[in-house]
PALOBA-194773 format. One record per residue: x, y, z of N, C-alpha, C in turn; residue number from 0. Coordinates in nm, 3 decimals, padded with zeros to 5 digits. Example, Ala and Ser with C-alpha at 12.3 -4.5 7.8 and 13.67 -1.06 7.14 Angstrom:
<recs>
REC     n.xx     n.yy     n.zz    ca.xx    ca.yy    ca.zz     c.xx     c.yy     c.zz    n
REC   01.319  -00.569   00.780   01.230  -00.450   00.780   01.320  -00.330   00.780    0
REC   01.285  -00.225   00.708   01.367  -00.106   00.714   01.290   00.003   00.787    1
</recs>
This chain:
<recs>
REC     n.xx     n.yy     n.zz    ca.xx    ca.yy    ca.zz     c.xx     c.yy     c.zz    n
REC   06.400   17.180   07.147   06.331   17.166   07.276   06.328   17.037   07.333    0
REC   06.231   16.932   07.202   06.229   16.800   07.240   06.349   16.736   07.297    1
REC   06.466   16.759   07.180   06.587   16.709   07.190   06.647   16.714   07.332    2
REC   06.645   16.858   07.405   06.685   16.895   07.514   06.615   16.810   07.631    3
REC   06.487   16.826   07.631   06.402   16.746   07.729   06.442   16.586   07.731    4
REC   06.462   16.549   07.604   06.487   16.369   07.602   06.621   16.357   07.675    5
REC   06.736   16.463   07.642   06.864   16.437   07.680   06.853   16.465   07.864    6
REC   06.770   16.564   07.888   06.771   16.616   08.043   06.714   16.471   08.121    7
REC   06.596   16.416   08.053   06.532   16.311   08.112   06.632   16.180   08.124    8
REC   06.698   16.154   08.012   06.794   16.047   08.025   06.905   16.067   08.129    9
REC   06.965   16.183   08.148   07.059   16.233   08.237   07.001   16.222   08.364   10
REC   06.860   16.256   08.397   06.818   16.254   08.541   06.806   16.082   08.563   11
REC   06.742   16.022   08.472   06.762   15.879   08.473   06.887   15.793   08.541   12
REC   07.013   15.846   08.448   07.141   15.788   08.492   07.181   15.845   08.636   13
REC   07.148   15.968   08.668   07.159   15.997   08.812   07.092   15.921   08.904   14
REC   06.969   15.895   08.889   06.897   15.832   08.970   06.966   15.649   09.004   15
REC   06.962   15.592   08.878   07.046   15.476   08.881   07.155   15.479   08.946   16
REC   07.247   15.557   08.936   07.388   15.563   08.990   07.385   15.608   09.136   17
REC   07.275   15.647   09.176   07.284   15.714   09.319   07.275   15.607   09.436   18
REC   07.214   15.501   09.401   07.214   15.399   09.497   07.323   15.324   09.515   19
REC   07.391   15.267   09.407   07.532   15.226   09.430   07.619   15.312   09.513   20
REC   07.622   15.447   09.465   07.711   15.555   09.521   07.675   15.571   09.667   21
REC   07.547   15.550   09.707   07.516   15.546   09.870   07.569   15.432   09.941   22
REC   07.562   15.324   09.864   07.608   15.195   09.923   07.744   15.203   09.952   23
REC   07.817   15.273   09.869   07.965   15.263   09.874   07.988   15.375   09.990   24
REC   07.926   15.470   10.002   07.957   15.591   10.115   07.904   15.545   10.256   25
REC   07.792   15.450   10.253   07.760   15.405   10.379   07.866   15.356   10.461   26
REC   07.875   15.382   10.596   07.756   15.441   10.669   07.813   15.584   10.704   27
REC   07.720   15.693   10.699   07.728   15.840   10.713   07.745   15.876   10.849   28
REC   07.700   15.798   10.932   07.680   15.817   11.101   07.680   15.714   11.161   29
REC   07.662   15.699   11.300   07.661   15.590   11.372   07.551   15.502   11.331   30
REC   07.578   15.356   11.323   07.482   15.269   11.307   07.429   15.199   11.446   31
REC   07.303   15.192   11.443   07.232   15.122   11.568   07.200   14.985   11.538   32
REC   07.254   14.893   11.624   07.232   14.754   11.595   07.134   14.714   11.713   33
REC   07.008   14.675   11.686   06.904   14.664   11.772   06.896   14.499   11.817   34
REC   06.903   14.453   11.943   06.892   14.339   11.994   06.755   14.317   12.065   35
REC   06.656   14.259   12.022   06.539   14.269   12.084   06.528   14.178   12.222   36
REC   06.616   14.154   12.269   06.628   14.052   12.370   06.728   14.123   12.496   37
REC   06.708   14.082   12.615   06.798   14.140   12.728   06.943   14.116   12.700   38
REC   07.020   14.210   12.753   07.190   14.203   12.756   07.202   14.063   12.806   39
REC   07.333   14.018   12.760   07.400   13.885   12.823   07.371   13.770   12.767   40
REC   07.272   13.752   12.686   07.246   13.625   12.606   07.318   13.599   12.495   41
REC   07.311   13.495   12.429   07.380   13.462   12.307   07.377   13.565   12.180   42
REC   07.251   13.617   12.166   07.222   13.702   12.074   07.310   13.831   12.098   43
REC   07.287   13.879   12.213   07.356   14.000   12.253   07.498   13.988   12.240   44
REC   07.564   13.859   12.264   07.691   13.860   12.259   07.749   13.875   12.111   45
REC   07.680   13.797   12.036   07.718   13.799   11.892   07.704   13.931   11.821   46
REC   07.590   13.993   11.876   07.597   14.136   11.826   07.698   14.217   11.867   47
REC   07.745   14.222   11.979   07.844   14.303   12.041   07.993   14.296   11.989   48
REC   08.011   14.165   11.946   08.109   14.130   11.879   08.126   14.161   11.728   49
REC   08.010   14.144   11.663   07.990   14.206   11.525   08.004   14.348   11.522   50
REC   07.953   14.403   11.626   07.955   14.572   11.610   08.086   14.613   11.618   51
REC   08.171   14.574   11.714   08.323   14.594   11.725   08.386   14.599   11.598   52
REC   08.376   14.500   11.518   08.437   14.458   11.401   08.400   14.556   11.300   53
REC   08.256   14.563   11.300   08.193   14.650   11.180   08.246   14.773   11.205   54
REC   08.256   14.840   11.319   08.292   14.960   11.354   08.449   14.979   11.288   55
REC   08.523   14.906   11.304   08.665   14.915   11.246   08.663   14.934   11.098   56
REC   08.572   14.836   11.030   08.582   14.837   10.906   08.489   14.959   10.835   57
REC   08.395   15.007   10.883   08.301   15.121   10.849   08.353   15.259   10.892   58
REC   08.448   15.264   11.010   08.494   15.394   11.042   08.386   15.495   11.113   59
REC   08.295   15.418   11.162   08.165   15.466   11.223   08.148   15.376   11.346   60
REC   08.100   15.441   11.455   08.047   15.348   11.593   07.935   15.278   11.551   61
REC   07.943   15.143   11.594   07.803   15.074   11.586   07.783   15.047   11.730   62
REC   07.653   15.102   11.749   07.607   15.087   11.871   07.492   14.973   11.901   63
REC   07.513   14.893   11.997   07.412   14.782   12.038   07.313   14.823   12.130   64
REC   07.185   14.813   12.098   07.086   14.841   12.183   06.988   14.750   12.213   65
REC   06.963   14.721   12.356   06.888   14.604   12.382   06.758   14.663   12.401   66
REC   06.661   14.634   12.301   06.525   14.679   12.314   06.419   14.534   12.339   67
REC   06.446   14.491   12.436   06.367   14.357   12.487   06.214   14.390   12.519   68
REC   06.127   14.264   12.514   06.003   14.263   12.555   05.903   14.221   12.441   69
REC   05.823   14.155   12.492   05.691   14.100   12.414   05.739   14.006   12.306   70
REC   05.814   13.907   12.330   05.882   13.798   12.245   05.954   13.864   12.127   71
REC   06.033   13.970   12.133   06.092   14.024   12.057   06.054   14.150   11.952   72
REC   05.904   14.149   11.989   05.817   14.258   11.912   05.857   14.399   11.920   73
REC   05.893   14.443   12.028   05.920   14.582   12.075   06.056   14.626   11.991   74
REC   06.156   14.555   11.991   06.290   14.578   11.933   06.272   14.584   11.765   75
REC   06.191   14.482   11.748   06.168   14.458   11.590   06.087   14.567   11.522   76
REC   05.990   14.615   11.619   05.916   14.752   11.562   05.990   14.846   11.538   77
REC   06.082   14.867   11.628   06.174   14.998   11.608   06.262   14.998   11.470   78
REC   06.301   14.869   11.463   06.371   14.889   11.334   06.292   14.865   11.189   79
REC   06.173   14.808   11.223   06.087   14.797   11.098   06.037   14.934   11.058   80
REC   06.014   15.027   11.156   05.983   15.180   11.137   06.081   15.273   11.118   81
REC   06.190   15.215   11.092   06.345   15.303   11.087   06.337   15.333   10.956   82
REC   06.410   15.453   10.915   06.430   15.478   10.782   06.522   15.376   10.712   83
REC   06.489   15.321   10.578   06.556   15.222   10.528   06.696   15.262   10.460   84
REC   06.788   15.300   10.555   06.904   15.367   10.517   07.054   15.278   10.562   85
REC   07.007   15.164   10.644   07.113   15.113   10.684   07.152   15.138   10.819   86
REC   07.116   15.246   10.857   07.191   15.287   10.964   07.091   15.237   11.121   87
REC   07.012   15.173   11.092   06.935   15.107   11.214   06.929   14.943   11.136   88
REC   06.987   14.854   11.222   06.992   14.721   11.189   06.926   14.629   11.305   89
REC   06.880   14.497   11.280   06.823   14.421   11.388   06.909   14.286   11.362   90
REC   06.959   14.247   11.469   07.008   14.108   11.503   06.894   14.022   11.588   91
REC   06.853   13.931   11.551   06.755   13.838   11.605   06.759   13.705   11.571   92
REC   06.677   13.636   11.652   06.668   13.472   11.630   06.544   13.447   11.568   93
REC   06.529   13.343   11.508   06.421   13.286   11.428   06.273   13.314   11.461   94
REC   06.242   13.321   11.591   06.087   13.334   11.634   06.038   13.481   11.559   95
REC   06.131   13.576   11.562   06.091   13.708   11.499   06.027   13.698   11.394   96
REC   06.057   13.636   11.297   05.984   13.620   11.149   05.929   13.486   11.135   97
REC   05.963   13.385   11.217   05.887   13.252   11.172   05.770   13.217   11.263   98
REC   05.811   13.195   11.392   05.684   13.154   11.476   05.599   13.258   11.533   99
REC   05.645   13.382   11.549   05.550   13.504   11.590   05.423   13.532   11.520  100
REC   05.422   13.491   11.383   05.349   13.514   11.292   05.216   13.435   11.336  101
REC   05.264   13.330   11.374   05.143   13.207   11.431   05.097   13.247   11.579  102
REC   05.174   13.290   11.663   05.136   13.304   11.804   05.082   13.469   11.829  103
REC   05.061   13.556   11.737   05.015   13.681   11.786   04.921   13.706   11.656  104
REC   04.795   13.741   11.729   04.704   13.791   11.637   04.731   13.901   11.541  105
REC   04.795   14.001   11.616   04.814   14.123   11.499   04.961   14.179   11.574  106
REC   05.054   14.168   11.473   05.180   14.212   11.475   05.224   14.329   11.438  107
REC   05.294   14.447   11.485   05.289   14.568   11.450   05.406   14.585   11.342  108
REC   05.451   14.442   11.280   05.529   14.455   11.172   05.491   14.351   11.060  109
REC   05.518   14.339   10.945   05.471   14.231   10.866   05.631   14.154   10.859  110
REC   05.618   14.029   10.902   05.735   13.941   10.913   05.802   13.927   10.766  111
REC   05.718   13.933   10.658   05.770   13.918   10.531   05.817   14.052   10.450  112
REC   05.769   14.153   10.507   05.769   14.294   10.415   05.844   14.399   10.515  113
REC   05.828   14.384   10.623   05.886   14.514   10.726   06.020   14.502   10.750  114
REC   06.080   14.371   10.697   06.224   14.377   10.742   06.312   14.298   10.603  115
REC   06.423   14.339   10.570   06.509   14.284   10.458   06.607   14.192   10.504  116
REC   06.595   14.067   10.492   06.722   13.968   10.523   06.840   14.011   10.457  117
REC   06.946   14.018   10.559   07.079   14.039   10.508   07.154   13.923   10.502  118
REC   07.157   13.844   10.625   07.233   13.702   10.621   07.194   13.633   10.758  119
REC   07.196   13.525   10.726   07.176   13.442   10.855   07.317   13.391   10.900  120
REC   07.374   13.459   11.024   07.504   13.433   11.057   07.534   13.307   11.097  121
REC   07.470   13.249   11.170   07.487   13.097   11.241   07.344   13.047   11.259  122
REC   07.347   12.895   11.301   07.248   12.819   11.309   07.290   12.716   11.403  123
REC   07.212   12.656   11.477   07.220   12.544   11.568   07.112   12.432   11.594  124
REC   07.127   12.337   11.573   07.032   12.240   11.623   07.022   12.246   11.781  125
REC   06.878   12.251   11.830   06.876   12.233   11.962   06.874   12.099   12.014  126
REC   06.924   12.086   12.151   06.943   11.951   12.227   06.804   11.917   12.275  127
REC   06.798   11.792   12.259   06.642   11.766   12.352   06.726   11.664   12.469  128
REC   06.712   11.733   12.586   06.775   11.700   12.711   06.681   11.606   12.792  129
REC   06.722   11.524   12.880   06.662   11.435   12.978   06.734   11.437   13.123  130
REC   06.657   11.421   13.204   06.721   11.380   13.335   06.807   11.233   13.328  131
REC   06.904   11.247   13.393   06.997   11.119   13.379   06.923   11.000   13.433  132
REC   06.817   11.000   13.519   06.773   10.879   13.544   06.649   10.833   13.466  133
REC   06.609   10.914   13.369   06.497   10.885   13.295   06.545   10.763   13.205  134
REC   06.444   10.660   13.195   06.484   10.548   13.139   06.526   10.552   12.973  135
REC   06.457   10.652   12.912   06.481   10.652   12.769   06.626   10.727   12.720  136
REC   06.701   10.655   12.624   06.824   10.717   12.586   06.827   10.776   12.437  137
REC   06.712   10.757   12.384   06.688   10.830   12.246   06.552   10.858   12.221  138
REC   06.506   10.934   12.106   06.393   10.954   12.102   06.273   10.838   12.075  139
REC   06.292   10.715   12.035   06.206   10.639   12.023   06.165   10.598   12.144  140
REC   06.285   10.560   12.217   06.257   10.510   12.368   06.167   10.591   12.434  141
REC   06.195   10.764   12.413   06.101   10.858   12.469   05.958   10.843   12.436  142
REC   05.920   10.825   12.312   05.791   10.803   12.266   05.738   10.677   12.317  143
REC   05.804   10.584   12.332   05.739   10.456   12.388   05.711   10.452   12.540  144
REC   05.801   10.550   12.608   05.751   10.565   12.757   05.647   10.645   12.758  145
REC   05.603   10.743   12.660   05.487   10.816   12.678   05.379   10.730   12.645  146
REC   05.391   10.634   12.528   05.292   10.531   12.486   05.245   10.440   12.590  147
REC   05.341   10.405   12.684   05.316   10.299   12.807   05.248   10.376   12.908  148
REC   05.267   10.492   12.932   05.196   10.564   13.026   05.149   10.696   12.988  149
REC   05.038   10.729   12.928   05.014   10.849   12.886   04.999   10.957   12.988  150
REC   05.097   11.074   12.942   05.078   11.187   13.039   05.171   11.182   13.154  151
REC   05.238   11.081   13.142   05.338   11.074   13.281   05.467   11.124   13.232  152
REC   05.514   11.125   13.110   05.618   11.184   13.064   05.619   11.358   13.050  153
REC   05.674   11.431   13.141   05.651   11.589   13.145   05.778   11.643   13.099  154
REC   05.746   11.735   13.018   05.849   11.839   12.943   05.843   11.969   12.993  155
REC   05.943   12.039   12.999   05.938   12.169   13.014   05.946   12.272   12.909  156
REC   05.856   12.350   12.902   05.857   12.463   12.794   05.886   12.608   12.843  157
REC   05.899   12.701   12.746   05.905   12.836   12.805   05.773   12.917   12.768  158
REC   05.661   12.818   12.748   05.535   12.875   12.734   05.498   12.820   12.608  159
REC   05.359   12.861   12.585   05.268   12.829   12.453   05.345   12.862   12.365  160
REC   05.364   12.798   12.261   05.401   12.820   12.121   05.574   12.821   12.113  161
REC   05.655   12.808   12.215   05.791   12.791   12.236   05.812   12.670   12.181  162
REC   05.958   12.636   12.141   06.006   12.521   12.070   05.978   12.407   12.136  163
REC   06.007   12.387   12.273   05.970   12.272   12.338   05.812   12.241   12.319  164
REC   05.723   12.340   12.330   05.598   12.289   12.332   05.557   12.260   12.203  165
REC   05.608   12.341   12.104   05.566   12.286   11.947   05.616   12.154   11.915  166
REC   05.752   12.124   11.951   05.822   11.996   11.931   05.728   11.883   11.992  167
REC   05.712   11.892   12.103   05.677   11.763   12.199   05.507   11.780   12.160  168
REC   05.451   11.861   12.136   05.294   11.846   12.113   05.280   11.778   11.937  169
REC   05.383   11.853   11.874   05.371   11.777   11.748   05.405   11.612   11.707  170
REC   05.502   11.586   11.814   05.557   11.453   11.810   05.454   11.371   11.862  171
REC   05.376   11.425   11.977   05.261   11.354   12.045   05.144   11.322   11.952  172
REC   05.113   11.454   11.882   04.999   11.415   11.765   05.018   11.322   11.664  173
REC   05.144   11.336   11.606   05.198   11.240   11.483   05.225   11.089   11.539  174
REC   05.264   11.091   11.676   05.282   10.959   11.719   05.180   10.877   11.796  175
REC   05.080   10.955   11.813   04.971   10.924   11.896   04.998   10.876   12.047  176
REC   05.074   10.989   12.081   05.085   10.966   12.234   05.071   11.092   12.304  177
REC   05.084   11.089   12.462   05.031   11.200   12.530   05.180   11.249   12.634  178
REC   05.214   11.383   12.609   05.319   11.429   12.695   05.248   11.529   12.798  179
REC   05.324   11.535   12.911   05.258   11.626   13.004   05.323   11.782   12.998  180
REC   05.270   11.890   12.952   05.319   12.015   12.941   05.347   12.085   13.076  181
REC   05.459   12.153   13.119   05.486   12.219   13.236   05.564   12.338   13.191  182
REC   05.484   12.466   13.162   05.545   12.577   13.128   05.634   12.652   13.241  183
REC   05.761   12.686   13.206   05.853   12.762   13.284   05.868   12.910   13.220  184
REC   05.939   13.000   13.315   05.958   13.114   13.257   06.079   13.166   13.176  185
REC   06.134   13.063   13.092   06.256   13.068   13.042   06.347   12.943   13.012  186
REC   06.423   12.963   12.937   06.528   12.849   12.884   06.585   12.811   13.015  187
REC   06.643   12.876   13.102   06.729   12.847   13.216   06.667   12.777   13.325  188
REC   06.527   12.829   13.346   06.467   12.751   13.431   06.396   12.628   13.393  189
REC   06.373   12.608   13.275   06.339   12.486   13.196   06.445   12.370   13.217  190
REC   06.560   12.408   13.167   06.683   12.328   13.178   06.695   12.289   13.322  191
REC   06.699   12.382   13.422   06.711   12.351   13.543   06.612   12.239   13.602  192
REC   06.500   12.248   13.548   06.389   12.158   13.588   06.453   12.022   13.540  193
REC   06.470   12.024   13.418   06.513   11.874   13.380   06.634   11.816   13.453  194
REC   06.719   11.897   13.474   06.847   11.878   13.547   06.816   11.810   13.688  195
REC   06.713   11.879   13.755   06.700   11.869   13.901   06.569   11.755   13.894  196
REC   06.503   11.706   13.789   06.415   11.595   13.784   06.270   11.648   13.790  197
REC   06.263   11.774   13.796   06.103   11.817   13.826   06.031   11.775   13.694  198
REC   06.097   11.777   13.586   06.044   11.717   13.454   06.128   11.612   13.382  199
REC   06.092   11.530   13.293   06.172   11.440   13.257   06.272   11.490   13.136  200
REC   06.203   11.585   13.040   06.277   11.630   12.933   06.251   11.762   12.903  201
REC   06.322   11.840   12.816   06.316   11.968   12.754   06.396   12.002   12.630  202
REC   06.401   12.106   12.598   06.468   12.149   12.473   06.558   12.276   12.502  203
REC   06.697   12.260   12.489   06.793   12.395   12.501   06.893   12.375   12.398  204
REC   06.939   12.497   12.406   07.062   12.518   12.297   07.166   12.456   12.365  205
REC   07.281   12.425   12.266   07.390   12.350   12.315   07.492   12.466   12.395  206
REC   07.449   12.614   12.389   07.521   12.706   12.459   07.465   12.700   12.592  207
REC   07.339   12.681   12.632   07.260   12.671   12.725   07.282   12.560   12.804  208
REC   07.280   12.440   12.727   07.287   12.313   12.816   07.412   12.218   12.784  209
REC   07.499   12.266   12.693   07.612   12.182   12.658   07.682   12.149   12.775  210
REC   07.734   12.236   12.861   07.799   12.194   12.999   07.731   12.103   13.082  211
REC   07.597   12.103   13.092   07.532   12.019   13.169   07.549   11.896   13.103  212
REC   07.532   11.863   12.970   07.555   11.750   12.895   07.679   11.687   12.912  213
REC   07.808   11.770   12.919   07.910   11.722   12.929   07.961   11.678   13.072  214
REC   07.884   11.753   13.169   07.915   11.732   13.280   07.815   11.614   13.360  215
REC   07.738   11.550   13.276   07.660   11.429   13.294   07.537   11.469   13.404  216
REC   07.521   11.591   13.418   07.383   11.631   13.483   07.258   11.625   13.410  217
REC   07.287   11.638   13.276   07.139   11.568   13.188   07.209   11.490   13.067  218
REC   07.143   11.428   12.991   07.176   11.349   12.888   07.089   11.388   12.754  219
REC   07.165   11.396   12.641   07.118   11.443   12.529   07.054   11.327   12.441  220
REC   06.927   11.336   12.418   06.846   11.212   12.365   06.867   11.241   12.184  221
REC   06.877   11.376   12.152   06.871   11.407   12.012   06.903   11.556   11.992  222
REC   06.945   11.563   11.874   06.975   11.739   11.832   06.895   11.775   11.697  223
REC   06.846   11.899   11.696   06.778   11.922   11.576   06.894   11.949   11.484  224
REC   06.850   12.022   11.345   06.950   12.054   11.248   06.948   11.951   11.152  225
REC   07.024   12.011   11.036   07.039   11.915   10.942   07.164   11.818   10.938  226
REC   07.237   11.843   11.063   07.364   11.774   11.059   07.395   11.741   11.219  227
REC   07.469   11.647   11.263   07.519   11.637   11.396   07.601   11.749   11.432  228
REC   07.587   11.781   11.573   07.682   11.912   11.615   07.824   11.860   11.634  229
REC   07.928   11.942   11.587   08.060   11.917   11.625   08.096   11.897   11.758  230
REC   08.033   11.955   11.838   08.060   11.939   11.969   07.984   11.817   12.052  231
REC   07.890   11.762   11.964   07.826   11.649   12.037   07.812   11.539   11.916  232
REC   07.917   11.494   11.872   07.908   11.415   11.735   07.833   11.287   11.771  233
REC   07.831   11.229   11.901   07.785   11.102   11.927   07.615   11.122   11.917  234
REC   07.559   11.249   11.935   07.413   11.267   11.955   07.351   11.283   11.826  235
REC   07.249   11.176   11.794   07.172   11.169   11.668   07.086   11.288   11.646  236
REC   07.079   11.304   11.509   06.979   11.429   11.472   06.824   11.396   11.501  237
REC   06.729   11.474   11.514   06.590   11.414   11.540   06.540   11.340   11.402  238
REC   06.592   11.392   11.282   06.548   11.327   11.156   06.617   11.203   11.150  239
REC   06.755   11.167   11.202   06.805   11.037   11.189   06.726   10.947   11.300  240
REC   06.653   10.993   11.390   06.597   10.923   11.504   06.458   10.876   11.460  241
REC   06.414   10.935   11.342   06.292   10.893   11.280   06.171   11.003   11.286  242
REC   06.205   11.119   11.328   06.103   11.221   11.332   06.154   11.343   11.257  243
REC   06.153   11.341   11.112   06.210   11.459   11.037   06.109   11.566   11.049  244
REC   05.970   11.536   11.077   05.890   11.648   11.082   05.907   11.757   11.213  245
REC   05.990   11.708   11.309   05.981   11.787   11.414   06.115   11.870   11.432  246
REC   06.086   12.022   11.414   06.195   12.103   11.403   06.246   12.155   11.539  247
REC   06.379   12.154   11.565   06.436   12.229   11.682   06.546   12.278   11.643  248
REC   06.561   12.391   11.603   06.666   12.488   11.545   06.661   12.615   11.571  249
REC   06.756   12.666   11.627   06.785   12.840   11.640   06.865   12.876   11.550  250
REC   06.843   12.996   11.475   06.922   13.072   11.393   06.929   13.214   11.440  251
REC   07.036   13.289   11.427   07.095   13.416   11.445   07.067   13.503   11.317  252
REC   06.994   13.599   11.297   06.999   13.663   11.147   07.008   13.806   11.173  253
REC   07.044   13.880   11.082   07.059   14.024   11.057   06.970   14.078   10.942  254
REC   06.906   14.169   10.989   06.818   14.237   10.872   06.807   14.390   10.912  255
REC   06.759   14.450   10.773   06.761   14.592   10.789   06.602   14.602   10.760  256
REC   06.577   14.758   10.766   06.427   14.786   10.740   06.388   14.733   10.604  257
REC   06.262   14.720   10.596   06.210   14.687   10.457   06.216   14.812   10.380  258
REC   06.258   14.785   10.255   06.265   14.876   10.152   06.423   14.929   10.140  259
REC   06.496   14.881   10.242   06.637   14.903   10.198   06.697   14.859   10.076  260
REC   06.764   14.937   10.004   06.815   14.904   09.864   06.896   14.794   09.856  261
REC   06.887   14.689   09.736   06.939   14.565   09.727   07.106   14.591   09.732  262
REC   07.132   14.719   09.679   07.270   14.731   09.678   07.340   14.737   09.828  263
REC   07.256   14.826   09.900   07.310   14.839   10.030   07.297   14.714   10.118  264
REC   07.198   14.641   10.093   07.162   14.525   10.171   07.310   14.427   10.138  265
REC   07.327   14.414   10.002   07.439   14.333   09.952   07.582   14.401   10.032  266
REC   07.589   14.521   10.015   07.730   14.586   10.080   07.731   14.532   10.232  267
REC   07.614   14.544   10.306   07.634   14.506   10.446   07.642   14.362   10.469  268
REC   07.572   14.275   10.363   07.600   14.120   10.378   07.744   14.113   10.353  269
REC   07.786   14.157   10.280   07.960   14.146   10.218   08.062   14.172   10.371  270
REC   08.009   14.277   10.427   08.108   14.319   10.524   08.056   14.216   10.641  271
REC   07.949   14.192   10.661   07.944   14.116   10.802   07.969   13.956   10.770  272
REC   07.956   13.896   10.661   07.992   13.776   10.635   08.150   13.744   10.614  273
REC   08.202   13.863   10.567   08.337   13.866   10.577   08.398   13.845   10.707  274
REC   08.341   13.921   10.805   08.378   13.892   10.966   08.362   13.763   10.992  275
REC   08.235   13.702   10.995   08.189   13.594   11.044   08.288   13.486   10.995  276
REC   08.316   13.486   10.867   08.401   13.391   10.812   08.535   13.368   10.864  277
REC   08.600   13.470   10.932   08.738   13.488   10.974   08.751   13.390   11.078  278
REC   08.846   13.293   11.068   08.862   13.192   11.147   08.854   13.236   11.308  279
REC   08.916   13.341   11.342   08.919   13.403   11.474   08.787   13.396   11.528  280
REC   08.699   13.489   11.458   08.587   13.523   11.494   08.485   13.377   11.501  281
REC   08.501   13.304   11.410   08.432   13.203   11.411   08.458   13.111   11.516  282
REC   08.584   13.088   11.548   08.593   13.013   11.688   08.557   13.077   11.786  283
REC   08.566   13.205   11.827   08.556   13.264   11.945   08.387   13.296   11.973  284
REC   08.323   13.323   11.863   08.181   13.381   11.888   08.067   13.266   11.823  285
REC   08.125   13.193   11.747   08.022   13.104   11.678   08.026   12.924   11.726  286
REC   08.154   12.900   11.703   08.181   12.750   11.750   08.187   12.735   11.878  287
REC   08.234   12.842   11.952   08.233   12.830   12.126   08.099   12.808   12.160  288
REC   07.985   12.885   12.085   07.867   12.856   12.151   07.788   12.745   12.089  289
REC   07.856   12.667   12.023   07.783   12.535   11.973   07.705   12.572   11.841  290
REC   07.744   12.673   11.790   07.673   12.733   11.670   07.753   12.675   11.530  291
REC   07.696   12.658   11.437   07.740   12.647   11.292   07.732   12.752   11.207  292
REC   07.865   12.810   11.137   07.868   12.895   11.064   07.762   12.889   10.949  293
REC   07.694   13.002   10.917   07.619   12.993   10.790   07.654   13.112   10.679  294
REC   07.634   13.245   10.733   07.676   13.358   10.653   07.664   13.354   10.490  295
REC   07.515   13.307   10.516   07.479   13.322   10.351   07.438   13.451   10.297  296
REC   07.391   13.427   10.178   07.336   13.553   10.076   07.215   13.590   10.121  297
REC   07.167   13.720   10.114   07.019   13.761   10.131   06.900   13.689   10.082  298
REC   06.938   13.641   09.940   06.846   13.548   09.894   06.839   13.418   09.950  299
REC   06.951   13.348   09.994   06.931   13.241   10.052   06.882   13.254   10.189  300
REC   06.909   13.335   10.242   06.841   13.371   10.386   06.695   13.382   10.383  301
REC   06.633   13.456   10.302   06.502   13.452   10.264   06.439   13.345   10.228  302
REC   06.517   13.242   10.136   06.434   13.137   10.116   06.437   13.012   10.248  303
REC   06.545   13.033   10.333   06.551   12.966   10.471   06.446   13.004   10.551  304
REC   06.412   13.099   10.538   06.299   13.178   10.647   06.178   13.098   10.592  305
REC   06.148   13.100   10.463   06.012   13.062   10.410   06.008   12.906   10.432  306
REC   06.119   12.847   10.430   06.116   12.677   10.446   06.086   12.678   10.586  307
REC   06.126   12.752   10.686   06.122   12.734   10.818   05.953   12.778   10.878  308
REC   05.898   12.851   10.792   05.766   12.897   10.798   05.685   12.792   10.783  309
REC   05.716   12.725   10.657   05.624   12.597   10.637   05.626   12.492   10.722  310
REC   05.751   12.455   10.783   05.757   12.374   10.863   05.674   12.392   11.016  311
REC   05.714   12.494   11.064   05.649   12.569   11.192   05.520   12.588   11.172  312
REC   05.465   12.621   11.061   05.274   12.627   11.025   05.235   12.469   11.081  313
REC   05.305   12.370   11.039   05.239   12.226   11.046   05.270   12.200   11.209  314
REC   05.360   12.239   11.285   05.387   12.217   11.424   05.313   12.300   11.494  315
REC   05.263   12.405   11.453   05.160   12.477   11.537   05.034   12.419   11.527  316
REC   04.985   12.381   11.398   04.864   12.317   11.378   04.872   12.203   11.436  317
REC   04.967   12.120   11.470   04.981   11.995   11.547   04.968   12.021   11.702  318
REC   05.011   12.113   11.730   05.034   12.167   11.892   04.888   12.212   11.943  319
REC   04.808   12.261   11.856   04.656   12.330   11.882   04.723   12.489   11.937  320
REC   04.815   12.526   11.947   04.838   12.647   11.977   04.763   12.774   11.922  321
REC   04.701   12.850   11.990   04.631   12.971   11.921   04.679   13.102   11.934  322
REC   04.676   13.195   11.836   04.732   13.311   11.864   04.668   13.392   11.971  323
REC   04.767   13.484   12.037   04.708   13.558   12.123   04.651   13.708   12.079  324
</recs>
């Protein structure tokens, strides 16, 4: 009898251990919902829809993009965080969801570190610091000196408290002992337009949003965030090159599953998504064309990158004086 129980238990253990890999191999069993926590029409939405089409071909199941916008990506993210961890509900979002939101909201309906399982950072890009063409500063050092000469006279446009321009310029102001004038707008587009029209001197915008303005001479680029210069703007120095390595200005696009999703399934989805992203035709059309750099990393690398960003952002939030709402 004891021997029978031992054999039965051992068999049950083998079945349990083999079930997860088998499930990962048979995934997906139904339509996959790819949630984008932002409105339709933006860069995140465009990338999600392109991936959805290609994943549908590989998986033999429909991949439907759902825009669940609102509350700084919180609404859509909560939807995914509370979904069953079976891979059939995924999230494509940008860095604030798991990086800066934790500092800007007193209580999130999801845990940025536990409620989501990182699959891959698909792409990332340094953000451009742009200025009106008539602004005398042509680089960040000259920008800082202009603010030093006339405190509060150099105005920057942000998208609100805690957004990237706010964190960047307030962190620089505190570290360099200068004062910038904060002018909030309702989004990237109006902030970029304000810099282009001369309502403010400077702001921060992605190459996708402001690249055409820079190439058309309607604004000028003083620097770009990120670890390296952009292939689209090779003459624009990085913020670190300019002497301000503590100031981060980067956007990344990442794919997540609900927390608790098995490692085997996460690896399966990672393999399929990165395989698509690395295809030269896909990279050219949906990543390089938007001024992004291909990343397509592993789940472990993505998780480590998130924690590194959190550390840098924590210092910038502290310097900016931003308080959680």
